[in-house]
C-alpha positions as CSV (number, residue, x, y, z in Angstrom):
1,M,167.6,59.8,125.2
2,V,164.1,61.4,125.2
3,V,162.5,62.2,128.5
4,T,158.8,62.7,128.7
5,T,157.7,65.0,131.6
6,E,154.7,64.1,133.8
7,E,152.5,67.1,133.7
8,Q,149.2,68.2,132.2
9,Y,150.8,68.8,128.8
10,P,153.8,66.3,128.7
11,Q,156.9,67.6,127.0
12,H,159.3,65.3,125.1
13,I,162.8,66.6,125.8
14,L,166.0,65.3,124.0
15,I,168.9,64.9,126.4
16,E,172.3,63.9,125.0
17,F,174.7,61.7,126.9
18,I,178.2,62.0,125.2
19,Q,181.7,60.6,125.6
20,D,182.1,58.7,128.8
21,K,178.6,59.5,130.0
22,T,176.9,57.2,127.5
23,D,177.7,54.2,129.7
24,L,175.3,55.7,132.4
25,L,172.3,54.8,130.2
26,D,173.1,51.0,130.2
27,K,171.4,50.5,133.6
28,F,168.0,51.9,132.5
29,N,165.1,50.8,130.4
30,V,162.5,52.5,128.2
31,G,159.6,53.7,130.3
32,Q,161.5,53.8,133.6
33,N,161.0,56.9,135.8
34,V,164.3,58.7,136.1
35,K,165.8,62.0,137.3
36,V,168.4,63.4,135.0
37,S,171.0,66.1,135.9
38,I,172.0,68.2,132.9
39,N,174.2,71.0,131.6
40,L,172.5,73.5,129.3
41,R,174.8,74.4,126.5
42,G,174.4,77.1,123.9
43,R,176.3,78.0,120.7
44,E,176.2,80.5,118.0
45,W,176.5,79.7,114.3
46,T,176.7,82.0,111.3
47,N,175.6,80.4,107.9
48,P,177.3,81.3,104.6
49,Q,174.7,84.0,104.0
50,G,175.8,85.8,107.2
51,E,172.6,84.9,109.2
52,T,173.4,84.1,112.8
53,K,171.5,81.2,114.4
54,Y,171.6,80.0,118.0
55,F,171.4,76.4,119.2
56,N,170.9,74.8,122.6
57,S,171.7,71.3,123.8
58,L,171.0,69.5,127.0
59,N,173.9,67.3,128.1
60,G,173.2,64.7,130.7
61,W,175.8,63.9,133.3
62,R,173.8,61.9,135.9
63,I,170.8,59.7,135.8
64,E,169.0,58.2,138.8
65,N,166.1,55.8,139.1
66,V,163.3,57.8,140.7
67,D,161.3,54.8,141.9
68,Q,164.3,53.4,143.8
69,S,165.4,56.7,145.3
70,V,161.8,57.4,146.5
71,S,161.4,54.0,148.2
72,Q,164.9,54.4,149.9
73,N,164.1,57.8,151.3
74,M,160.6,57.2,152.4
75,P,159.9,55.7,155.9
76,P,158.0,52.4,155.8
77,M,154.2,52.8,156.0
78,P,152.6,51.4,159.1
79,P,150.1,48.6,158.7
80,E,146.5,49.7,158.0
81,D,145.2,48.3,161.3
82,A,147.7,50.6,163.2
83,F,145.2,53.5,163.0
84,E,142.0,53.5,165.0
85,P,139.2,56.0,164.6
86,A,138.7,58.5,167.4
87,N,135.3,57.5,168.8
88,D,135.5,59.5,172.0
89,L,135.2,63.0,170.5
90,N,132.6,65.3,172.0
91,E,131.5,68.4,170.1
92,E,130.9,70.2,173.4
93,D,134.5,69.9,174.4
94,H,136.4,73.1,173.5
95,D,140.1,73.3,173.0
96,D,142.2,76.3,174.2
97,L,143.5,77.3,170.8
98,P,143.1,81.0,170.1
99,F,141.9,80.5,166.6
């Protein structure tokens, strides 16, 4: 899968789900906001000419729906009419705060 970050300059990051982890992707759709847990893997390879090259891979092992987890963890918003403006403020009243 390719994840696109949400920042000023979005990055497109390839994350591999392999073996039994491929089934985790079945619950998600293209364009869905997700949080992916990964393992960073590295390996060394020497070509026939003796040059050593290094490769990295990102292996996903968990994927979560961000939209769903945010809504489950956030307390419900009070209705808009629950807040009333403070009309009884007097600029001459002083508080006792030392700063």
